[in-house]
C-alpha positions as CSV (number, residue, x, y, z in Angstrom):
1,M,0.0,0.0,0.0
2,P,1.8,3.1,-1.2
3,R,2.0,6.2,1.0
4,Y,2.0,9.7,-0.5
5,K,3.0,13.1,1.0
6,L,1.1,16.1,-0.3
7,T,2.1,19.8,0.1
8,L,-0.9,22.2,0.1
9,E,-1.8,25.8,0.0
10,Y,-5.3,26.9,0.9
11,D,-7.4,29.9,1.8
12,G,-9.0,29.1,5.2
13,T,-11.8,31.5,4.9
14,E,-14.5,29.0,3.9
15,F,-13.4,26.2,6.2
16,V,-14.0,25.4,9.8
17,G,-10.4,24.4,10.1
18,W,-8.2,21.4,9.1
19,Q,-10.1,18.7,10.9
20,W,-13.5,17.2,10.2
21,Q,-16.2,18.8,12.3
22,D,-19.9,18.6,12.7
23,N,-20.5,22.4,12.3
24,G,-19.1,22.9,8.8
25,F,-16.8,21.9,6.0
26,S,-13.1,21.3,6.7
27,V,-9.9,21.1,4.6
28,Q,-9.5,17.4,5.6
29,Q,-13.0,16.6,4.4
30,A,-12.5,18.3,1.1
31,L,-9.3,16.4,0.5
32,E,-10.8,13.0,1.4
33,Q,-13.8,13.6,-0.8
34,A,-11.4,14.5,-3.7
35,V,-9.5,11.2,-3.2
36,T,-12.8,9.3,-3.3
37,A,-13.8,11.1,-6.5
38,F,-10.5,10.3,-8.1
39,C,-10.1,6.6,-7.4
40,G,-13.1,5.5,-5.4
41,E,-11.2,4.8,-2.2
42,T,-12.2,6.0,1.2
43,V,-9.0,7.2,2.9
44,R,-8.0,9.3,5.9
45,V,-5.7,12.2,5.1
46,H,-3.4,13.0,8.0
47,G,-2.2,16.6,8.4
48,A,1.0,18.0,9.9
49,G,-1.0,20.5,11.9
50,R,-4.6,21.3,12.7
51,T,-5.1,24.9,11.5
52,D,-8.1,26.7,13.0
53,A,-11.1,28.1,11.2
54,G,-10.0,31.0,8.9
55,V,-6.3,30.2,9.1
56,H,-4.5,29.9,5.8
57,A,-1.6,27.7,4.6
58,L,1.2,28.2,2.1
59,G,2.9,24.9,2.9
60,Q,0.7,22.5,4.8
61,A,1.8,18.9,4.6
62,C,-0.3,15.7,4.9
63,H,0.0,12.0,4.0
64,L,-2.4,9.4,2.8
65,D,-2.3,5.7,1.8
66,L,-3.8,4.3,-1.4
67,A,-4.6,0.7,-2.2
68,R,-2.7,0.9,-5.5
69,D,0.1,2.9,-7.1
70,A,-0.6,6.2,-8.7
71,A,2.0,8.4,-10.4
72,P,2.5,11.4,-8.1
73,E,1.9,13.9,-10.9
74,K,-1.4,12.2,-11.7
75,L,-2.5,12.2,-8.1
76,R,-1.6,15.9,-7.8
77,D,-3.5,16.8,-10.9
78,A,-6.5,14.6,-10.2
79,M,-6.8,16.0,-6.6
80,N,-6.7,19.5,-7.9
81,A,-9.4,18.8,-10.5
82,H,-11.7,17.3,-7.9
83,L,-11.0,20.0,-5.3
84,R,-12.6,22.7,-7.5
85,P,-14.2,25.1,-6.6
86,H,-12.6,25.0,-3.1
87,R,-9.6,27.2,-2.7
88,I,-7.2,24.4,-2.0
89,S,-4.2,23.6,-4.2
90,V,-2.1,20.5,-4.1
91,L,1.3,21.9,-4.9
92,T,3.3,18.7,-4.9
93,A,2.7,15.0,-4.4
94,Q,5.4,12.4,-3.8
95,E,5.6,8.8,-2.7
96,V,7.3,8.3,0.7
97,A,8.3,5.5,3.0
98,A,5.7,3.6,4.8
99,D,6.8,4.9,8.1
100,F,6.6,8.6,7.1
101,D,4.1,10.5,9.2
102,A,3.2,14.1,8.3
103,R,2.9,15.1,11.9
104,R,5.3,12.9,13.8
105,S,8.1,13.1,11.2
106,A,8.2,16.9,11.1
107,T,11.2,18.6,12.6
108,A,9.9,22.1,12.5
109,R,6.9,24.3,11.6
110,I,7.0,27.9,10.5
111,Y,4.0,30.2,10.9
112,H,3.8,33.8,9.9
113,Y,1.2,36.4,10.8
114,R,0.4,39.5,8.6
115,I,-0.7,42.8,10.0
116,V,-1.6,45.7,7.8
117,N,-1.1,48.9,9.8
118,R,-3.2,51.5,8.0
119,R,-6.5,53.4,8.4
120,T,-8.0,52.7,4.9
121,P,-10.0,49.6,4.4
122,L,-8.5,46.4,2.9
123,A,-9.5,45.4,-0.6
124,L,-7.0,42.8,-1.8
125,D,-6.1,41.6,1.7
126,L,-9.6,41.3,3.2
127,N,-9.7,38.1,5.3
128,R,-5.9,37.6,4.6
129,A,-4.4,40.1,7.1
130,W,-5.3,41.8,10.4
131,Q,-5.9,45.5,9.8
132,I,-4.9,47.7,12.7
133,S,-5.5,51.4,12.2
134,R,-3.6,52.6,15.3
135,T,0.1,53.2,14.6
136,L,2.2,50.3,15.8
137,D,5.9,50.4,16.8
138,G,7.3,47.5,14.8
139,E,10.7,47.8,16.3
140,A,9.4,47.6,19.9
141,M,7.4,44.5,18.8
142,A,10.6,42.9,17.3
143,R,12.6,43.5,20.5
144,A,9.7,42.1,22.7
145,A,9.4,39.0,20.4
146,E,13.1,38.1,21.2
147,R,12.1,37.6,24.8
148,L,10.0,34.6,23.8
149,I,12.8,32.7,22.0
150,G,14.0,29.6,23.7
151,H,12.7,26.7,25.7
152,H,9.9,27.9,28.0
153,D,6.6,27.0,29.6
154,F,4.1,28.8,27.3
155,T,1.0,28.3,29.4
156,S,0.3,32.0,29.2
157,F,-0.1,31.7,25.4
158,R,-2.0,28.4,25.5
159,A,-5.7,27.8,24.7
160,A,-7.7,26.3,27.6
161,A,-8.8,23.5,25.3
162,C,-5.2,22.7,24.2
163,Q,-4.6,18.9,24.2
164,A,-0.8,19.0,24.1
165,P,0.6,16.9,27.0
166,S,3.0,19.6,28.1
167,P,3.2,23.4,27.8
168,M,6.9,23.3,27.3
169,K,8.0,24.3,23.8
170,T,11.1,25.6,22.2
171,L,10.7,28.7,20.0
172,E,13.7,28.6,17.7
173,S,13.1,32.0,16.2
174,F,10.6,34.8,16.2
175,D,11.2,37.6,13.7
176,V,9.2,40.8,13.2
177,T,9.7,42.7,9.9
178,H,8.2,46.0,8.9
179,R,7.8,47.0,5.3
180,E,5.7,50.0,4.4
181,A,2.3,49.4,6.0
182,E,2.8,45.7,6.6
183,I,4.2,44.0,9.7
184,C,5.0,40.3,9.4
185,L,5.7,38.1,12.4
186,T,7.4,34.8,11.6
187,A,8.0,32.1,14.2
188,R,9.7,28.7,14.0
189,A,9.4,25.8,16.4
190,G,9.3,22.0,16.4
191,S,5.6,22.3,17.3
192,F,3.2,24.9,18.7
193,L,0.5,24.9,21.4
194,H,-3.1,25.5,20.4
195,H,-3.5,29.3,19.8
196,Q,0.1,29.9,20.8
197,M,1.0,32.0,17.7
198,R,-2.2,34.0,17.8
199,A,-1.8,34.7,21.6
200,M,1.8,35.8,21.1
201,V,0.9,38.1,18.3
202,G,-2.0,39.6,20.3
203,S,0.4,40.3,23.2
204,L,3.0,41.8,20.9
205,V,0.4,44.2,19.5
206,M,-0.1,45.4,23.1
207,V,3.5,46.4,23.0
208,G,3.3,47.9,19.6
209,E,0.4,50.1,20.6
210,G,2.4,51.4,23.6
211,R,-0.1,49.8,26.1
212,W,2.6,47.5,27.5
213,P,6.4,48.0,27.9
214,E,8.6,45.5,26.1
215,A,9.6,43.9,29.4
216,E,5.9,43.0,30.1
217,I,6.3,40.1,27.6
218,S,8.8,38.5,29.9
219,D,6.6,38.9,32.9
220,V,3.6,37.4,31.0
221,L,5.7,34.4,29.9
222,A,6.9,33.8,33.5
223,A,3.4,34.1,35.0
224,C,2.2,30.9,33.3
225,D,-1.3,32.3,33.3
226,R,-3.4,32.8,30.2
227,S,-5.3,35.7,31.7
228,R,-2.0,37.7,31.8
229,A,-1.5,37.6,28.0
230,G,-3.1,39.7,25.4
231,P,-6.2,38.6,23.3
232,N,-5.8,36.2,20.5
233,A,-5.0,37.8,17.2
234,P,-7.8,37.0,14.6
235,P,-7.3,33.8,12.6
236,W,-7.4,35.4,9.2
237,G,-3.9,36.9,9.5
238,L,-2.2,33.6,10.3
239,Y,-0.5,31.3,7.7
240,L,1.1,27.9,8.1
241,E,4.1,28.8,6.0
242,A,6.0,25.5,5.9
243,V,6.5,22.1,7.6
244,L,10.1,20.9,7.6
245,Y,11.4,17.3,7.6
């Protein structure tokens, strides 16, 4: 039974998230239905990460098993044909070893978050970035983000419903870049807690607005208390940029 790894991009606006749910249509559901339409098989597509409703992906990874061999290019093209009109694209398909696991085999994940810092409404970036009209200090946000790098207890940035067995995570990097009206926050880690990225971004915005001093981020991290952190940034500015193996 051959196993295939797919790399995907998708606009998360229409989906309730990656995983099958009773309250709407998911990315996983769309992919599994496309496989069935292609070859008649009922399969489970396993993702590298469970993106929330409204979250986008530039490089989500997943794997699936088929009963018979299919040329990777044929699988890619057939999946894309049957995914229409959903805004999901299978960028690549490749056959992998039987023990490959999209989630467990990953060595790092990279997320980035887009903020458009301007007063005028978004046209092209509607539902693809968080618009903040108040002027943000991107340099202060960048300095504060450095305080989160390293191996820490990230309870303060963890959703109450998070199912991870431990709040301990190692944030390998957290870069904040500012170009014209756009601020982009990019974080890399082996794995993330549920809502961790959105909670960190929401807290850094508090610094950028001047409502918190930069050192407050260290105090929030040390508190291990979700109520001390800022609100979650909205999902539509978040992108799963890449999964590394």
